[in-house]
C-alpha positions as a Markdown table, in Angstrom:
| # | Residue | x | y | z |
|---|---|---|---|---|
| 1 | Met | 173.3 | 244.3 | 67.1 |
| 2 | Ala | 173.2 | 245.1 | 63.4 |
| 3 | Ala | 174.3 | 242.3 | 61.1 |
| 4 | Ser | 176.5 | 244.7 | 59.2 |
| 5 | Ser | 178.6 | 245.3 | 62.4 |
| 6 | Thr | 178.7 | 241.6 | 63.2 |
| 7 | Leu | 180.0 | 240.8 | 59.7 |
| 8 | Arg | 182.9 | 243.1 | 60.1 |
| 9 | Arg | 184.7 | 240.9 | 62.6 |
| 10 | Thr | 187.4 | 238.4 | 61.9 |
| 11 | Thr | 191.0 | 237.8 | 63.0 |
| 12 | Lys | 194.3 | 235.9 | 62.6 |
| 13 | Leu | 195.4 | 232.8 | 64.3 |
| 14 | Ser | 196.8 | 233.3 | 67.8 |
| 15 | Arg | 199.8 | 231.6 | 69.3 |
| 16 | Gly | 199.8 | 228.7 | 71.8 |
| 17 | Leu | 197.9 | 225.7 | 72.7 |
| 18 | Ala | 195.2 | 225.3 | 75.4 |
| 19 | Lys | 196.0 | 222.5 | 77.8 |
| 20 | Thr | 193.2 | 221.1 | 79.9 |
| 21 | Thr | 194.0 | 219.4 | 83.2 |
| 22 | Leu | 191.1 | 217.8 | 85.0 |
| 23 | Leu | 190.7 | 216.5 | 88.5 |
| 24 | Arg | 187.7 | 214.5 | 89.5 |
| 25 | Asp | 186.1 | 215.7 | 92.7 |
| 26 | Cys | 182.8 | 213.9 | 93.4 |
| 27 | Gly | 181.9 | 214.2 | 89.7 |
| 28 | Arg | 182.8 | 217.9 | 89.5 |
| 29 | Pro | 185.7 | 218.6 | 87.1 |
| 30 | Thr | 188.1 | 221.4 | 87.5 |
| 31 | His | 190.3 | 222.4 | 84.6 |
| 32 | Ser | 192.8 | 225.0 | 83.7 |
| 33 | Phe | 192.6 | 227.1 | 80.5 |
| 34 | Gln | 196.2 | 228.1 | 79.9 |
| 35 | Pro | 198.5 | 228.2 | 76.9 |
| 36 | Tyr | 201.3 | 225.6 | 77.1 |
| 37 | Asn | 204.2 | 224.6 | 75.0 |
| 38 | Thr | 204.0 | 221.0 | 76.2 |
| 39 | Ile | 201.3 | 218.5 | 76.5 |
| 40 | Cys | 201.7 | 215.4 | 78.6 |
| 41 | Gly | 205.4 | 216.1 | 78.8 |
| 42 | His | 205.9 | 216.3 | 75.0 |
| 43 | Gln | 207.3 | 219.4 | 73.4 |
| 44 | Ile | 204.8 | 221.1 | 71.2 |
| 45 | Thr | 205.4 | 223.4 | 68.3 |
| 46 | Pro | 202.5 | 225.8 | 68.1 |
| 47 | Ile | 201.1 | 226.8 | 64.7 |
| 48 | Ser | 202.8 | 229.9 | 63.4 |
| 49 | Pro | 200.4 | 232.9 | 63.2 |
| 50 | His | 202.4 | 234.1 | 60.2 |
| 51 | Ser | 201.9 | 231.1 | 57.9 |
| 52 | Arg | 198.6 | 229.4 | 57.2 |
| 53 | Val | 196.3 | 232.1 | 58.4 |
| 54 | Thr | 198.2 | 234.7 | 56.4 |
| 55 | Thr | 197.5 | 232.6 | 53.4 |
| 56 | Phe | 193.8 | 232.7 | 54.2 |
| 57 | Leu | 193.9 | 236.5 | 54.4 |
| 58 | Lys | 195.9 | 237.1 | 51.2 |
| 59 | His | 194.4 | 234.6 | 48.8 |
| 60 | Glu | 191.0 | 234.3 | 47.2 |
| 61 | Gln | 188.5 | 232.9 | 49.8 |
| 62 | Pro | 186.9 | 229.6 | 48.6 |
| 63 | Phe | 184.3 | 229.3 | 51.4 |
| 64 | Ser | 183.0 | 232.7 | 52.6 |
| 65 | Ser | 183.4 | 236.4 | 52.3 |
| 66 | Leu | 185.7 | 237.9 | 55.0 |
| 67 | Pro | 184.6 | 241.1 | 56.8 |
| 68 | Pro | 186.4 | 244.3 | 55.8 |
| 69 | Arg | 187.5 | 245.1 | 59.4 |
| 70 | Leu | 190.3 | 242.5 | 58.9 |
| 71 | Ser | 192.4 | 245.0 | 57.0 |
| 72 | Lys | 192.3 | 247.2 | 60.1 |
| 73 | Cys | 194.0 | 244.7 | 62.5 |
| 74 | Pro | 196.8 | 246.4 | 64.5 |
| 75 | Asp | 200.3 | 246.2 | 63.1 |
| 76 | Asp | 201.4 | 244.3 | 66.2 |
| 77 | Trp | 198.5 | 241.8 | 66.0 |
| 78 | Asp | 200.7 | 238.7 | 66.1 |
| 79 | Asp | 202.5 | 240.0 | 69.2 |
| 80 | Leu | 199.3 | 240.4 | 71.1 |
| 81 | Ser | 198.1 | 237.8 | 73.6 |
| 82 | Pro | 194.8 | 236.0 | 72.7 |
| 83 | Glu | 193.1 | 238.1 | 75.4 |
| 84 | Arg | 194.3 | 241.3 | 73.9 |
| 85 | Gln | 193.2 | 240.1 | 70.5 |
| 86 | Leu | 189.8 | 239.3 | 71.9 |
| 87 | Lys | 189.5 | 242.7 | 73.5 |
| 88 | Trp | 190.3 | 244.4 | 70.2 |
| 89 | Leu | 187.6 | 242.3 | 68.4 |
| 90 | Leu | 185.0 | 243.2 | 71.0 |
| 91 | Glu | 185.6 | 247.0 | 70.8 |
| 92 | Pro | 182.3 | 248.6 | 69.5 |
| 93 | Ile | 182.4 | 250.3 | 66.2 |
| 94 | Gly | 180.5 | 253.6 | 66.2 |
| 95 | Asp | 177.3 | 253.4 | 68.2 |
| 96 | Glu | 177.3 | 249.6 | 68.5 |
| 97 | Pro | 176.1 | 248.1 | 71.8 |
| 98 | Pro | 178.7 | 246.2 | 73.9 |
| 99 | Leu | 179.7 | 242.9 | 72.2 |
| 100 | Lys | 180.0 | 239.6 | 73.9 |
| 101 | Trp | 182.1 | 236.4 | 73.4 |
| 102 | Gly | 181.3 | 232.8 | 74.2 |
| 103 | Trp | 179.3 | 230.1 | 72.5 |
| 104 | Val | 175.9 | 228.5 | 72.9 |
| 105 | Ile | 176.3 | 225.1 | 74.5 |
| 106 | Tyr | 173.6 | 222.6 | 74.1 |
| 107 | Arg | 173.2 | 219.6 | 76.4 |
| 108 | Ile | 171.7 | 216.7 | 74.7 |
| 109 | Cys | 172.0 | 214.0 | 77.3 |
| 110 | Tyr | 169.7 | 214.1 | 80.3 |
| 111 | Asn | 170.5 | 210.9 | 82.1 |
| 112 | Pro | 170.5 | 211.9 | 85.8 |
| 113 | Glu | 173.8 | 210.1 | 86.2 |
| 114 | Trp | 175.5 | 213.0 | 84.5 |
| 115 | Asp | 173.8 | 215.9 | 86.2 |
| 116 | Arg | 176.6 | 216.6 | 88.6 |
| 117 | Thr | 179.2 | 216.3 | 85.8 |
| 118 | Trp | 177.2 | 218.8 | 83.7 |
| 119 | Glu | 176.9 | 221.3 | 86.6 |
| 120 | Gly | 180.6 | 220.9 | 87.3 |
| 121 | Phe | 181.5 | 221.5 | 83.7 |
| 122 | Lys | 179.4 | 224.7 | 83.6 |
| 123 | Glu | 180.9 | 226.0 | 86.9 |
| 124 | Ser | 184.5 | 225.3 | 86.0 |
| 125 | Leu | 184.2 | 226.7 | 82.5 |
| 126 | Val | 183.0 | 230.0 | 83.8 |
| 127 | Arg | 185.3 | 230.1 | 86.8 |
| 128 | Asp | 188.5 | 229.2 | 85.0 |
| 129 | Asn | 187.9 | 231.7 | 82.1 |
| 130 | Leu | 187.2 | 234.4 | 84.7 |
| 131 | Arg | 190.4 | 233.6 | 86.5 |
| 132 | Ala | 192.4 | 233.5 | 83.3 |
| 133 | Ala | 190.9 | 236.9 | 82.2 |
| 134 | Ala | 191.8 | 238.4 | 85.6 |
| 135 | Ser | 195.4 | 237.3 | 85.3 |
| 136 | Ser | 195.8 | 238.4 | 81.7 |
| 137 | Asp | 196.7 | 241.7 | 80.1 |
| 138 | Ala | 193.0 | 242.3 | 79.1 |
| 139 | Pro | 190.9 | 241.6 | 82.3 |
| 140 | Glu | 188.1 | 243.6 | 80.7 |
| 141 | Ile | 187.1 | 240.6 | 78.6 |
| 142 | Ala | 185.6 | 239.0 | 81.7 |
| 143 | Glu | 182.7 | 241.5 | 81.6 |
| 144 | Ala | 182.0 | 240.5 | 78.0 |
| 145 | Met | 182.0 | 236.7 | 78.6 |
| 146 | Asp | 178.7 | 235.1 | 78.0 |
| 147 | Trp | 178.3 | 231.3 | 77.6 |
| 148 | Lys | 174.7 | 230.3 | 76.8 |
| 149 | Phe | 174.0 | 227.0 | 78.4 |
| 150 | Val | 170.9 | 225.4 | 77.0 |
| 151 | Glu | 169.1 | 222.7 | 79.0 |
| 152 | Asp | 166.0 | 221.5 | 77.3 |
| 153 | Arg | 164.8 | 217.9 | 77.7 |
| 154 | Glu | 163.3 | 218.1 | 74.2 |
| 155 | Leu | 166.9 | 218.1 | 73.0 |
| 156 | Glu | 167.6 | 214.6 | 74.4 |
| 157 | Gly | 169.6 | 212.8 | 71.7 |
| 158 | Ala | 169.0 | 215.7 | 69.3 |
| 159 | Ser | 170.4 | 215.4 | 65.8 |
| 160 | Leu | 172.7 | 218.0 | 64.3 |
| 161 | Arg | 169.9 | 219.0 | 62.0 |
| 162 | Lys | 167.7 | 219.8 | 65.0 |
| 163 | Leu | 170.4 | 221.6 | 66.8 |
| 164 | Lys | 171.4 | 223.7 | 63.8 |
| 165 | Arg | 167.7 | 224.7 | 63.4 |
| 166 | Arg | 167.6 | 225.7 | 67.1 |
| 167 | Phe | 170.9 | 227.6 | 66.8 |
| 168 | Arg | 169.8 | 229.5 | 63.7 |
| 169 | Glu | 166.6 | 230.6 | 65.4 |
| 170 | Trp | 168.6 | 231.9 | 68.3 |
| 171 | Val | 171.0 | 233.8 | 66.0 |
| 172 | Ala | 168.0 | 235.4 | 64.1 |
| 173 | Gly | 166.7 | 236.6 | 67.5 |
| 174 | Glu | 170.1 | 238.2 | 68.3 |
| 175 | Val | 170.7 | 239.6 | 64.8 |
| 176 | Pro | 167.3 | 240.1 | 63.2 |
| 177 | Glu | 168.9 | 241.0 | 59.8 |
| 178 | Val | 170.3 | 237.5 | 59.4 |
| 179 | Asp | 168.4 | 235.1 | 57.1 |
| 180 | Val | 168.1 | 231.8 | 58.8 |
| 181 | Asn | 168.3 | 230.1 | 55.4 |
| 182 | Arg | 171.4 | 232.0 | 54.3 |
| 183 | Gly | 173.8 | 229.0 | 54.2 |
| 184 | Glu | 177.6 | 229.5 | 54.5 |
| 185 | Asp | 178.0 | 232.6 | 52.3 |
| 186 | Val | 178.6 | 235.2 | 55.1 |
| 187 | Asn | 181.1 | 235.2 | 58.0 |
| 188 | Leu | 179.2 | 236.0 | 61.2 |
| 189 | Gly | 182.2 | 235.6 | 63.5 |
| 190 | Ser | 182.7 | 233.0 | 66.2 |
| 191 | Arg | 179.7 | 233.7 | 68.3 |
| 192 | Tyr | 177.1 | 233.4 | 65.6 |
| 193 | Thr | 178.8 | 230.8 | 63.4 |
| 194 | Phe | 179.6 | 227.9 | 65.8 |
| 195 | Phe | 178.0 | 226.2 | 68.7 |
| 196 | Val | 179.0 | 223.5 | 71.2 |
| 197 | Arg | 177.3 | 220.1 | 71.7 |
| 198 | Val | 177.7 | 218.1 | 74.9 |
| 199 | Asp | 176.4 | 214.6 | 74.6 |
| 200 | Glu | 176.8 | 211.5 | 76.8 |
| 201 | Glu | 180.2 | 210.7 | 75.3 |
| 202 | Ser | 181.5 | 214.2 | 76.2 |
| 203 | Leu | 180.1 | 214.0 | 79.7 |
| 204 | Arg | 181.7 | 210.6 | 80.3 |
| 205 | Ser | 185.1 | 212.0 | 79.1 |
| 206 | Ile | 184.8 | 215.0 | 81.5 |
| 207 | Phe | 183.8 | 212.8 | 84.5 |
| 208 | His | 186.7 | 210.4 | 84.0 |
| 209 | Gly | 189.2 | 213.2 | 83.3 |
| 210 | Cys | 190.4 | 211.5 | 80.1 |
| 211 | Gly | 189.7 | 211.5 | 76.5 |
| 212 | Glu | 191.6 | 211.7 | 73.2 |
| 213 | Pro | 193.9 | 212.7 | 74.9 |
| 214 | Phe | 191.8 | 215.2 | 76.9 |
| 215 | Pro | 188.1 | 215.5 | 77.9 |
| 216 | Tyr | 186.3 | 216.9 | 74.9 |
| 217 | Val | 183.1 | 218.4 | 73.5 |
| 218 | Ala | 181.9 | 218.8 | 70.0 |
| 219 | Ile | 182.0 | 222.1 | 68.1 |
| 220 | Val | 179.5 | 222.4 | 65.3 |
| 221 | Lys | 179.4 | 224.6 | 62.2 |
| 222 | Gly | 176.0 | 226.0 | 62.6 |
| 223 | Trp | 175.3 | 227.3 | 59.1 |
| 224 | Lys | 176.5 | 224.3 | 57.1 |
| 225 | Asp | 173.5 | 222.4 | 56.0 |
| 226 | Cys | 173.2 | 218.8 | 56.8 |
| 227 | Leu | 173.2 | 216.3 | 54.0 |
| 228 | Pro | 169.8 | 215.2 | 52.7 |
| 229 | Leu | 168.0 | 212.6 | 54.8 |
| 230 | Gly | 169.1 | 209.1 | 53.7 |
| 231 | Glu | 172.5 | 210.5 | 52.5 |
| 232 | Glu | 173.8 | 211.7 | 55.9 |
| 233 | Glu | 177.4 | 210.9 | 56.3 |
| 234 | Glu | 178.7 | 213.0 | 59.1 |
| 235 | Glu | 182.4 | 212.3 | 58.3 |
| 236 | Glu | 181.9 | 213.6 | 54.8 |
| 237 | Asn | 180.0 | 216.7 | 55.7 |
| 238 | Glu | 182.8 | 218.2 | 57.9 |
| 239 | Asp | 180.4 | 220.1 | 60.0 |
| 240 | Trp | 181.5 | 219.1 | 63.5 |
| 241 | Met | 184.6 | 217.9 | 65.3 |
| 242 | Lys | 185.8 | 217.0 | 68.8 |
| 243 | Ile | 187.9 | 219.6 | 70.7 |
| 244 | Ala | 189.4 | 219.5 | 74.1 |
| 245 | Ile | 187.3 | 221.5 | 76.6 |
| 246 | Gly | 190.4 | 223.7 | 77.3 |
| 247 | Asn | 189.7 | 225.2 | 73.9 |
| 248 | Leu | 186.6 | 226.8 | 75.2 |
| 249 | Ser | 188.7 | 229.9 | 75.8 |
| 250 | Pro | 189.8 | 233.2 | 74.2 |
| 251 | Trp | 192.5 | 231.8 | 72.0 |
| 252 | Phe | 190.3 | 229.3 | 70.2 |
| 253 | Trp | 187.4 | 231.7 | 70.0 |
| 254 | Val | 189.7 | 234.2 | 68.3 |
| 255 | Ile | 190.9 | 231.6 | 65.8 |
| 256 | Met | 187.3 | 230.7 | 64.9 |
| 257 | Glu | 186.5 | 234.4 | 64.3 |
| 258 | Asn | 187.7 | 233.7 | 60.8 |
| 259 | Asp | 185.5 | 230.7 | 60.0 |
| 260 | Glu | 187.8 | 229.5 | 57.2 |
| 261 | Asn | 190.2 | 228.4 | 59.9 |
| 262 | Trp | 187.7 | 225.6 | 60.4 |
| 263 | Tyr | 189.0 | 223.8 | 57.3 |
| 264 | Tyr | 192.5 | 224.1 | 58.6 |
| 265 | Cys | 191.7 | 222.8 | 62.1 |
| 266 | Tyr | 189.2 | 220.2 | 61.0 |
| 267 | Arg | 189.7 | 216.5 | 61.9 |
| 268 | Ala | 187.1 | 213.8 | 61.3 |
| 269 | Pro | 185.5 | 212.8 | 64.6 |
| 270 | Ser | 186.3 | 209.1 | 63.9 |
| 271 | Ser | 190.0 | 210.0 | 63.7 |
| 272 | Gly | 189.9 | 211.5 | 67.2 |
| 273 | Met | 190.1 | 214.9 | 68.7 |
| 274 | Ala | 191.2 | 217.9 | 66.6 |
| 275 | Glu | 194.8 | 219.0 | 67.4 |
| 276 | Trp | 196.9 | 221.9 | 66.3 |
| 277 | Tyr | 200.5 | 220.9 | 66.7 |
């Protein structure tokens, strides 16, 4: 796919929250990716799609250049379901090849103790998103779903620096026109801007069905350079955060299509999991 077409894609923030419910079954989690107005019995007020993101679109962009296709969003964009928004984003422009959605997911813990949990996570992520797509008003997105699960024992305990290098090499293979040393200056959309890291802490939270307050993984800003060696302060670099695994779904993928929403959603990992309510 040409980089020029990849750069044309961005979006507004969708409504709703993804709630994750996990049941432990011999180390195999099952979870539901559905929008809810309550979490753990507490009433939730979702972010308004007309407020913060509208500000992102209308004002000068401090972090990156937004793709021009944004101006062509349908007039009823805010009334569309996340699945319909995703379907619109995936529609080819001109002679583009079919587009895909889903992130690269790197496993960096290979203790055999967590093998079944990892397999359960993969299976349920795919299964539940397929089920959600089938029951939505845009079932076609199931055909475009493509989670890239990377299992490589050389990544055991890999640093963010090493994972970012690996991710950038993958993006360069997918979109040859992209300069792997480009930095943050261009918006490549969700698929080619972010990746997911699953470490031992994540696997433990998935196995036990509990977290902060849900089982979580890390989402990483792949094109934000790490701080120089010896000066690495992950909290200050704002290049990764914890998210509930229920956010590995269309609604959050659509949110992150505009990478500037990262700075609205961001929460330092030491402060817990990122939440949007």
